[in-house]
C-alpha positions in Angstrom: 98.5 98.8 91.5 102.2 98.8 92.3 103.3 96.1 94.7 104.7 98.7 97.0 101.3 100.0 97.9 100.7 100.1 101.6 98.1 100.3 104.3 98.2 103.7 106.1 97.3 103.5 109.8 96.3 106.9 111.3 95.8 107.5 115.0 96.9 110.3 117.4 97.9 107.7 120.1 101.2 106.0 119.7 100.1 102.9 121.6 97.1 102.4 119.3 99.3 102.7 116.2 101.6 100.1 117.7 98.7 97.7 118.5 97.3 98.1 115.0 100.7 97.6 113.4 101.1 94.4 115.5 97.6 93.2 114.5 98.2 93.7 110.8 101.9 92.6 110.6 101.0 88.9 110.0 99.3 89.8 106.7 102.7 90.8 105.2 101.6 94.1 103.7 103.7 97.2 103.8 102.4 99.5 106.6 102.7 103.2 107.0 101.7 105.4 109.9 100.5 108.9 110.5 99.6 110.7 113.8 97.3 113.4 112.4 94.7 114.0 109.7 97.0 116.5 108.0 99.9 114.0 107.9 97.5 111.3 106.6 96.3 113.6 103.8 99.8 114.4 102.7 100.8 110.7 102.5 97.6 109.7 100.7 98.1 112.5 98.1 101.7 111.3 97.5 100.2 108.0 96.3 100.9 104.3 96.9 98.2 104.0 99.6 95.9 101.0 99.0 93.9 101.2 102.2 93.4 103.7 105.0 92.8 102.7 108.6 91.7 105.9 110.2 90.8 107.1 113.7 87.6 109.2 113.7 88.4 111.6 116.5 91.8 113.3 116.3 92.8 116.9 117.2 92.7 119.2 114.3 91.6 117.4 111.1 89.3 114.6 112.1 89.0 111.2 110.3 85.7 112.3 108.8 87.4 115.5 107.5 90.1 113.3 105.9 87.5 111.2 104.1 85.5 114.2 103.0 88.6 115.6 101.3 89.7 112.3 99.8 86.3 111.8 98.2 86.6 115.1 96.4 90.0 114.3 94.8 89.9 112.0 91.8 93.2 110.2 92.7 92.0 109.3 96.2 88.3 109.0 96.0 88.3 105.2 95.5 90.8 104.3 98.3 89.0 102.1 100.8 88.7 103.5 104.3 88.1 101.7 107.6 87.2 104.2 110.3 88.1 103.3 113.9 86.3 104.8 116.9 86.6 104.2 120.7 83.5 106.1 121.6 81.0 103.3 120.9 78.2 103.0 118.4 76.8 106.4 117.3 73.9 106.6 114.8 75.0 110.0 113.5 78.6 108.9 113.0 77.5 105.7 111.3 75.2 107.5 109.0 77.8 110.1 108.1 80.6 107.6 107.6 78.7 105.4 105.2 77.3 108.4 103.3 80.9 109.3 102.7 81.6 105.9 101.2 83.6 104.4 104.1 84.0 100.6 103.8 83.5 99.9 107.5 83.3 101.5 110.9 85.1 99.4 113.6 84.8 99.9 117.3 87.9 99.9 119.6 89.3 97.7 121.0 89.4 95.9 117.7 89.0 92.1 117.2 92.4 91.3 115.6 91.1 88.4 113.5 88.1 90.3 112.2 90.2 93.4 111.4 92.8 91.3 109.5 90.0 89.6 107.5 88.5 93.0 106.5 91.8 94.6 105.7 92.9 91.6 103.5 89.7 91.6 101.6 89.6 95.4 101.0 93.3 95.8 100.2 93.3 92.9 97.8 90.1 94.0 96.1 91.4 97.6 95.7 94.7 96.2 94.2 92.7 94.1 91.7 90.6 97.1 90.8 93.6 99.2 90.1 95.3 96.5 88.1 92.1 96.2 85.9 92.0 100.0 85.4 95.7 99.9 84.3 94.9 97.0 81.9 91.9 98.9 80.4 94.1 102.0 79.8 96.7 99.8 78.1 94.1 98.2 75.9 92.5 101.5 75.0 95.9 102.8 74.0 96.5 99.6 71.9 93.1 100.0 70.2 93.8 103.6 69.5 97.2 102.9 68.0 95.7 100.0 66.0 92.7 102.2 65.0 94.9 104.9 63.5 96.6 102.3 61.3 93.4 100.4 60.4 89.9 101.6 60.3 88.5 98.3 61.5 91.2 96.7 63.8 90.9 93.0 64.7 90.9 92.7 68.4 92.0 89.5 70.2 89.5 88.0 72.7 90.9 87.6 76.2 90.1 83.9 75.9 92.6 82.7 73.2 90.1 80.0 72.0 87.7 82.6 70.7 88.4 83.7 67.1 89.6 87.2 66.4 86.6 89.6 66.1 86.4 92.5 63.7 86.3 96.0 65.2 83.1 98.0 65.6 81.9 99.8 62.6 82.1 96.9 60.2 79.2 97.2 57.7 76.6 94.5 57.2 77.7 94.0 53.6 81.2 93.4 54.7 80.1 90.8 57.1 78.0 89.0 54.5 80.9 88.9 52.1 83.1 87.4 54.8 80.6 84.6 55.3 80.6 83.6 51.6 
């Protein structure tokens, strides 16, 4: 994932946005903000969001509505979401949130240390996941390019100490000849 990915903080109260930004600032990540569900969706769809910190109850498009939409769109369905609520534990909300694939549901006021720990873990894990996806795409393209030039390409193992392996599709007879 690009290094300019950011954490998007979404809340309809300016003082809550400021408090959350102050809490997360020591982590050193880029932070973005939105004051509505609509604005949050626009920013998420533009890309470069690596984590969403999202208030549940906002006028208009709620936090749950944002998550429902994100999970239906391929480019946003794997972005981790932490939902925030100031209305206490609610079994129905908890059930709905986790059914939608929310990473966590946090009660306000937040514990700054716990929130920073969760955000650091989720953001870094998502970045590693995106980097691996990018590497897989590059390797597939390399294999495809190699495969067009050679029916059985030799692929290097990620561990340089392992000898080069023959591509899939090598016939048993060919392998026997290689051993002799």
